[in-house]
C-alpha positions as CSV (number, residue, x, y, z in Angstrom):
1,Q,0.0,0.0,0.0
2,V,1.3,3.5,-0.9
3,Q,1.6,5.9,2.0
4,L,2.2,9.6,2.1
5,V,3.2,11.0,5.5
6,E,3.1,14.7,6.2
7,S,4.6,16.7,9.1
8,G,5.4,20.2,10.1
9,G,1.9,21.7,10.5
10,G,1.0,23.8,13.6
11,L,-0.1,27.1,15.0
12,V,1.8,30.3,14.1
13,Q,1.2,34.0,14.2
14,A,0.8,36.1,11.1
15,G,4.1,36.9,9.5
16,G,5.7,33.7,10.8
17,S,7.0,30.6,9.0
18,L,6.4,26.9,8.8
19,R,8.1,24.1,6.9
20,L,6.1,21.1,5.8
21,S,7.5,17.8,4.7
22,C,6.1,14.8,2.9
23,A,7.6,11.3,2.3
24,A,6.1,8.7,0.1
25,S,6.6,5.0,0.7
26,G,5.4,1.7,-0.7
27,T,5.3,0.3,-4.2
28,F,4.3,2.5,-7.1
29,G,5.2,3.4,-10.6
30,S,7.0,6.3,-12.2
31,V,6.2,9.6,-10.5
32,R,5.1,12.6,-12.6
33,A,4.9,15.2,-9.8
34,M,4.6,15.7,-6.0
35,G,3.1,18.7,-4.3
36,W,0.7,20.3,-1.9
37,Y,-3.0,21.2,-1.9
38,R,-5.0,22.8,0.8
39,Q,-8.6,23.1,1.8
40,A,-10.2,25.5,4.3
41,P,-13.7,25.0,5.7
42,G,-16.3,26.1,3.1
43,N,-13.7,26.4,0.4
44,Q,-12.6,24.4,-2.6
45,R,-9.5,22.3,-2.5
46,E,-6.8,24.3,-4.3
47,L,-3.3,23.8,-5.6
48,V,-0.6,25.3,-3.3
49,A,2.6,24.1,-5.1
50,Q,3.9,21.2,-7.0
51,I,7.2,20.0,-8.4
52,T,7.7,17.7,-11.3
53,S,10.2,14.9,-11.8
54,N,12.4,17.3,-13.8
55,D,12.2,20.0,-11.1
56,G,9.7,22.2,-12.8
57,T,7.4,24.1,-10.4
58,D,3.9,25.4,-10.3
59,Y,2.4,27.7,-7.6
60,G,-1.0,28.9,-6.7
61,D,-1.4,32.6,-7.3
62,S,-2.1,33.4,-3.7
63,V,1.2,31.9,-2.4
64,K,3.6,33.1,-5.1
65,G,6.6,34.9,-3.7
66,R,5.9,33.5,-0.2
67,F,6.1,29.7,-0.5
68,T,8.8,27.6,-1.9
69,I,8.6,23.9,-2.8
70,S,11.6,21.7,-3.1
71,R,12.6,18.0,-3.3
72,G,14.6,16.3,-0.6
73,N,17.7,14.2,-0.8
74,A,15.7,11.1,0.0
75,K,13.6,9.5,-2.8
76,N,10.1,10.8,-3.1
77,T,10.4,13.4,-0.5
78,V,9.1,17.0,-0.8
79,Y,9.2,20.1,1.3
80,L,7.1,23.3,1.5
81,Q,8.7,26.4,3.0
82,M,6.0,28.8,4.0
83,N,7.0,32.4,4.9
84,S,5.1,35.6,5.6
85,L,2.1,33.5,6.6
86,K,-1.4,35.1,6.6
87,P,-4.6,34.1,8.4
88,E,-5.9,33.3,4.9
89,D,-3.4,30.5,4.7
90,T,-5.2,28.6,7.5
91,A,-6.3,25.2,6.1
92,V,-5.6,21.5,6.0
93,Y,-2.6,20.9,3.8
94,Y,-2.5,17.6,1.8
95,C,0.5,16.1,0.2
96,N,-0.2,14.8,-3.3
97,M,1.7,12.4,-5.6
98,K,0.8,12.0,-9.3
99,L,2.0,9.0,-11.3
100,V,2.6,8.7,-15.0
101,W,0.4,5.6,-15.5
102,N,-3.4,5.8,-15.4
103,A,-3.4,9.4,-14.1
104,R,-3.2,7.8,-10.7
105,Q,-3.0,10.1,-7.6
106,Y,-2.2,9.4,-4.0
107,W,-3.0,11.7,-1.0
108,G,-1.7,12.1,2.5
109,Q,-3.9,12.4,5.5
110,G,-3.4,16.1,5.8
111,T,-1.7,18.4,8.3
112,Q,-3.4,21.4,9.9
113,V,-1.9,24.8,9.5
114,T,-3.4,27.6,11.6
115,V,-2.3,31.3,11.3
116,S,-3.5,33.7,14.0
117,S,-3.9,37.4,13.5
């Protein structure tokens, strides 16, 4: 069974920083991309950032210039550095992994990020 494990969420004040990490384990095929999505109560799930197997990146408009996604030294590991956090960033953040075959996607359980004003 494929498993994505997230860590690094928590409670911070506006203007602060957090660093999220995600590691994928198990048996799976070729990876197209890994990244982060978030969902706040009453809102749609939205892309935060993703990084492809050749290190191309995509960011949601609301986080550009503040968040940075990167790949770790370990296989299938991804990080999200979040700076200048705003209360609007409060959400559950989900790690996502996209495979090449069958447009298959895997999701982590989610980690809560809360930003107080």
